[in-house]
N, C-alpha and C positions, 0 to 999 in steps of 0.2 A: 576333234575340237569343235567342229560346226554343230554336231549333235549336242554337245555339252552346252553351247551357247543357246541353242533352241530350248533345251530343257530348263536352263536358267531363266530365260525369258518367260516360259510358261509358268514357272513357279512365282514369277512376279507380275502375273497378269490376272486381273479380276474383272468382274462384271461392272463394278463401280468403285470409285475411290472417293472417300470423304476426307477433306482436309479440315481438321479441327474436331474437337470432341466436346465442346461446350454445349450450350442449350440447343442451338440449331444443328450442330454437327451430330449430336446424339439423336435428334429426331430424324435426320437424314438416314443415319445408320439403321435406326429402328424401322422406318418405313420401307427402306430398300430391302432389308433382310426379310421383313414380313412378306414381301412380294417374291421371295425366292432367289434374290440376287446374291452372289458372292461379293462381299464388300471388304475393302481394306480401309481402315480408319488410320490416318496419320496424325500424330500429336507430337509437337515439338518438345514438350516437357516430359516429365517422368510419369510412370504409371501410378495411379491412385485407385486402389480397389475399395469398394464400399465396405465400411466398418473397419476392415483390417488396417487401413491407412488413415484413420482419424485419431492420431495419438493423444489429443487433448480432450476428446469428446466427453469423457466421464470424470475429468479432473475437478476437484474442489478448488475454490479460490486459494486456500492456503497451501495447496500442493504446487502452485506455480512459484518458481524461485523468486520472481519479482512481483508477485501478486497481480499478474496480468499486464503490468507495464513492461516496456522494452528498455533495456539499458540505454543510457544517453549516447554511447558510441554507436549503437545500432541506429538510433533515430537520426543522428547527425550524418551517418553514412547513407541514409535513405531519405533525403528531404522531400522527394516527390511522393513515394508511396506512403510515407509517414503521415501525410495529410489525410489519408483515407481513414474513415471512422473505424473500420474493422481491422486495421493493421495494428495488432497487439500481440502480446506473448502467446495468446491462445490460438492465433490463426496466421501468424507471420509466415509459417511454412507453406502456405497456399498462395503467397504473393510473390511476384517478380521483384527482385532487389534492383535498385537503380543502376549500379555499376555493371551488373551481369548482362543487361540487355539495354544498351544505351540507344538514344535517338537524338535527333537535332530539333531544337526548339527555336525556329525563326521568330515565333511568338510564343509566349509562355503557354504550356499545355501540360496538364498533369495526366499522363497516360498510365492508368492503373490496369495491371494485367495479372493473370493467374495462369501460368504455364504448367499444366499437368493434365492428365486424363480427367475429364470433367470440366476443365477450364474454370471460368468464373461462375458456373452453375453451383459450385460449392459456396460461393461468396455473395450471391446476389441477394437483394432485399426482398425478393419473392412477391412483389406487388404485381398484380395481373389485371389489366383492364383491356377490354376490346376497344378498337377504334370504331368510330361511327361514320356514317355517310358524310357528315360535316368535315371530318378529318381527311377523307380521301378526295373530297371536292375542294379542299382548301386552296391548293395552287391554282386550280382553274378559276376560282372566284377572284383571287387578288393578283394573279399574274406572276407570282414569284415561284421559282423553280419551274418545273414542267408538269403537265397534267399527269396524274396517276393513270396507268393503263387499266386499272381495276377499280371497282367500287365495292362498297360493303357487301352487297349481295354475292359477289364473287368469292369472298373469303369467309362469309358467315358460316357455311357448313363445315369449314375447316377449323374455325374457332371451336365449334362444338366437338369436332373430332378430337382435338388435342386436349380440350378442357376435361373431357370424360376420362382420358387416360392419365393426365397429369394430376388431376384432383385440385379443383379451385373452390375455395370457400367464398360465399358471398350471399347477398340477398337479391331477390328480384325487385329492383327499385323502380322500374318503369320509366327510365330517363332516356329520352331520345338521343342525347349527346353522349351517353355511356350505355350502350346496349347491354341487356341482360345476357347471361350465359348459362352453361350447364353447371349448376352450383351444388356444392356440398353446403351444409348449414354454415351460416356466417358466424364469426366470432363477435359477440355482442359489444355494443358501446357501453361504457360505464356511465354512471349517473350524470356527471357533468357533460360528457360528450352527448348523451341523449338529450339533455336539456338544450344544449346549443343547436342540435339537429332540429328539435321541435321549434325553437325560436326562429331559426332561419326559414323553416318551411312556412311559418305564419307571416313573417314580416318581409320576405323577399320573394319576388317572382323569378322563377327559373334558376333558383339557387338551392343547392342540396348539400347536406352533410350526411354521408352514408357510412356504414361499416366498410372499412377497406377490404377489397377483394385480394385474396392472396393464395399462393400455391401451397396450401397446407391441408393435410387430411384431417379435417375436423371430425368427420365420420366416414371412414373408408368404405368404399363399395367393393364388390367382389373383384373387379378388375385391378384394384390397388392391392388387395390381398394376394392376387395371382402374381403380382410383381415382387412379392416378398416384403411389402411395406406395411407399416402399422400406423395407428392413429398418432397424430401429433401430440407430444407430451407437454407442449406449451412451455418448453424450457427457455426459449429465446436465446439460445447460444448456437444458433444455426451455422454461423461461419466456421465452427469447428468441424463440421460434418455431422450429419444426423444418423446415428446407428439404427434408428427406428424407420428411417425413410419417411419421416413424417412430413417433410417438405419435398417438393420436386427438385431433383437434380439429375443430371445425366448419369452419375455414378449409382444412384439408388433406383433409377427407373429405366430409361431408354437403353442404356448400354447393357446392363444385365439381361434385359429382354432380348436385345439383338444377339447377344452371345448365346443365349439359350437356344436360338434357332440353329446354331451350328454354322451360320453363314457369315459371321463377322470375324475378321482378323484385326487386332489392334497392334499398331507399331508405334510405341512411344519413342522418345529421343530422336525424332525425325523432323529436322527443320526443312520445310519446303522451300527450295531455292527458286523453282519456276514450274510452270506447266508447259509441257512439250507440245508443240504444234506441228502437225504433219502437213507439209506444204502440198504434197501430192493428193492426199485425201481431203484436204480442206477442213480439217477438224483437229481437235486435241487428241493426242494418242496416249498421254500419260503424265506422270509427275516426276520431277527430279528432286531428290532430297539429299541432305547432308546429315549423316549420322552424328549426333552431338558428342558421342563418346569417342568414336574412331576418326571423325572428320572425313570419313570416306563418302564419296558421292555414289548414289544408286538411283536407278530408275524403276518405276512401277507403271504398269499399263492398264488401261481400261477404256471402255467405250463411253462411259458416263463419268463425269467429274463434278462433285459438289464442293464448292469453295465456302467453307464455314470457319475461317480462321479468326473471326471477330473483325469488326469493321475495318480498322486501320491496317491490320496485318493482311487482310484480304486485298486491300488496295495495293499494299507493298508487293504481294505475290504477283498480281496481274501486271503491275508496272514493270516488274522484273522479268516477266515472261515475254521476251522479245524474239522476233524472228524476221525473216525477210518480208513476210506478209504483214507483220505487225511490229514495226520498228519502235513504236512508242508504247508498247504494252499490249497484251492479248485483248483482242476485241475492240481496241481503241481507235476505230475509224473516226469517231465523232470528236476526239480530242478532249472529252470531258472526264476521262478517267482520273481519279484523284481529286476532282473539283466538286464544289457544292457540298462540302462536308458541313454537317450541322451537329447540334448537341442539345442538351437541356440546360436551362438557366436555373440553377439552384442557389443563387447568391443572395436571397433575401429571406428573413425569418421574422417572426413576431411572437412575443410571449406576453402573458398577463397573469394576474392573480384573480381568484374567484372567491367572493364572500359567500358564506353559507355552505350547505351540503355537508355539514359537520357530522351528520349521522352516517355518512358514507365514507368508505375508504376502499382503495383498490385491493383486491385479494387475488393473488396469482398474477400471471403474466398474459399478455395478449400478443401472439405472434404476428397478428395482422397490423399491429402498431397503433390501432385506434381507428380514427375516422378519415374520410377522404372527401374533399370538396371538388367535384368535377368542374371542368371549365365552364364559366358563365359569361365570358367576354367575347364579343364578335362571333357568336354562334349563329344566330338567325339573321343578323345584319351587321354591317361595319358600324360600330358605335364609338370607337375611340380613335386617338391619333396614332395608334400602333396597330400592326397586323397580328392576326392570330390571337392566342390567349394563353392562359395558365391554369393549371390545377393546383391544389394545395393539399398537403397533409394536415391533419388536425388531431391533437390528442390532449387528454387531461390526465393529471397524475397528482398524487398526494404522498408526501414523504414525512418522515419523522423530524421533529425539531432537534437540532443538535447545537450544543454550545462548545465552542473551541477555546474557552477561557480556562485559565488556571493550569496547574501542573499535577502530575501524579494521579492520585485518587480523584481529585476534583475534575481533572481533564477527562479521565476515563468515565466518570459518572455523566459528564456532559455529552459524551458521544453515545452512551448506551440508553438514553432516554427513549421511552416508548410513547411519548406524547406526539400526536400528529400536528403537523403544521397546516397552513392553508392549502387549498387546491390551487394548482397552477395549470394553465393551458399554453400550448405552443403550436405553431404552424410553420411550415416551410413552403416556399414557392417552387413549382415545377413548371417553368415557362418554355414554350416552343420557340426555338430560334429559326430564323429564315435561312435556307440554303443559299449561299452566294458563291460566285465564281472566285471571289477573293479569299474564301476559306478553302484551303486545299492542302494536300500532302503530295510530296514528290520524293524521288530517290536522291540521296546524296552519294553519288558514285565514287567520290574521293575518300569516303569513310565507310569501312565495312565492319561487320560484326565478326565474332570469333569463328564463324563458319563461312566467311567470304561473301555474305549477302550485304548489299548496300544498306546503309542506315536510312531510316525514314525521316524526312524533314517535314515538320508539321508547322503550318502557318494558319492558325485558326484564332479568331478573336470575337469578342462581343461587338455590338454596334448600337446605334442610337435607338433602334427599335427595342432592343433588350433593356436599355435604360428606362425608356418610357413605360415598358411593361412592368418593370420592377417597381417603379414609382406608383403605378396604379395598384399593384398588389398590396403595397404598404397602405395606401389610402383606403382601399376597399376593406381589407381585413381589419384595419384600425376602426373603421366605421362600424363593421359588423360586431367586433368585440365590444365597442362602446355601447351599441344598441342592446347587446346581451347583458350589460351591467358589469362586465369585467373591469377590474381596476389595475392601476399601475401598468398600463399597456406600454410595452417596450419593443418597438420595431428595430430591426438592425439589418444592415447590408454589409457584405464583405467584398473583398476584391479577389476572391478565389479565381484561379485560372480556369478556362474551359477544360473539361476532361474529368474533373473531380466528381461530376455527376455520373460518370461511367456509362453514359448513354450516347457515345459518339455514333454518328450514322452518316451514310451517304458516300459519295466518291465513285460508286458503281451503280448509279441510280436506275430505277425502272422508268420506262416511258414509252410513248406510242411511236415516236419518230427516232429511227437509228441515227439521225444527224445530231440529235440533242440528248441522247441517253445511251446507256450501255446494255440494258436488259429489256426484254419484252415482257408481256403480261404474265408469262410463265416463269419469270426469273432466269431465262436463258440469255446468254450473250447474243445480241443481234447477229454478230459476225462470226460466231463460233458456237453453234447451237447445242453441242453436247457438253457444254460447260454451264453450270447453274450456280448462281450466287443467292443465298437465302438468309444471310446474316444481316447485321446492321448496315453493311456497305450498300445493300440493295435499296435502302429507303430513299424515296423521292423527297419526302418531307418528314418532319419528326413528330407532329402532333404534340400533345403534352402528356399523353398517357405513358406509363412505363411500357417499353417496347417489346419485352421478351416474348409475351404471348403471341404477338403478331409475327415474330420470327418463327415461332413454332408452327403457326398456321400456314405461313407462306411456304415453309419447308415441306410440310406434308402435302400441300397442294402441288408443289413443283415436282416432288417425287412421283406422285400419281401420274402427272403429265409425262415425265421423263420415261417411265416404264412403259406407258401406253405407246409413246412415239417410238421407243426402241423396238417394241414388238412389231410395229409397222415397218421397221427398217429405215426409219427417218433419222436415226442418230448414229 
């Protein structure tokens, strides 16, 4: 019996364990296996294999039973996830349904999740911008949050590393607050977007409208062909899963690459209950999971653990990883675990009509979504009554005129006209929120999920800084649209709850001081150095750029350090 137990433990022992299979988890697996480590990837959801498990990817609109819409009973049963723009008949199977995975909302929070191999990398908007020195210096300059333990120069080589492999399209724009990267050709702006870009360049100092940078293979390099990926077909139905691998996802890129090495084992249907801490060795020894099908608990062991379960689930796992040494959660000597959660403010929009440009119409689709306006507020100095700043999306489009009058043949004729209407432009705000101790998550030990894990209680909200920033966005974009000659300008704000931006960050923040942070400059837990956190939970502040590229770079950098330290016998 003793030998059987030993053999069983050996079968469940790996060089490294990666919790989560989304963007950062996929990168952890890829980098670890590249370095020769035997890796176990744990995913709480089902398996999704590239191409094979994209059931709607090649369907035509008329092949959907409800023409892309979801039945009212499904929408009513899922009021949270139904607010997400991509939750429709073509992609609903990649989203968590509200009742299946409940959580507590002390304050309203729309927690959008995708539990399957690949996670939300199948669903993300694929926008990719580097952070700049201004972003990493932000907390030190204004005193909110704690100082980042790294600066741009520390991560810049790793941005290059992941950009070359993932495939990022964009232009070399030469903007200090938005550093250039290793780019494939950009997707061009259309005529109206280009007009606005030139107008802003001439009439505004330190403001730019550029082609949005995105994780699409506009022109694949050999490294992308080696992954089995092909050029983006510009279908813009990416949330269905791309059979061409035209955009970056764990399923199309990092996971198949890691599997090809022979060093990766994937175990889906595995809810991580906690990380096991060895009191005698003073470090983590493994992970305890609950099989979602059998409800049976199992343990797996390794000398290195990467926690990449996505920001809030990573907080949940660490909070639930209690021991005599860490009664308040693994590594939580500082007491800040679960606190200083932040997100992006997407609650303001503006639209307008454009006169002229009638000789132009849009032809085809742009997977980059159009233009991007980098942050221009409080970059070089504090110039407003709010802290930090915002970026903006910007796009122009032109559709056909349609008449909805009449019945029968008259109604049909009104819908089928090929006469173009006027150009329209639109923008949405992407604001940085300030990490605060009052924005936190905690465990609700009186309520547990189907696998016996405490539910997460989320208490996150906007503040006065967010409202001032939103007001400034409306004022500045209105002024810029007016200056450009746009007409019928219509700003709008909504009261969407935090979370719908799907950019939640923090709770396990990096920092220089173990008394005020959870992770060091290498994304290691200060108090348990063989555990690494490189997803959104690790972020000290949020900037206003889309965060996924930074997660990738932090992950590759942390793996390099982890393997180096392991070889020295320090882990």
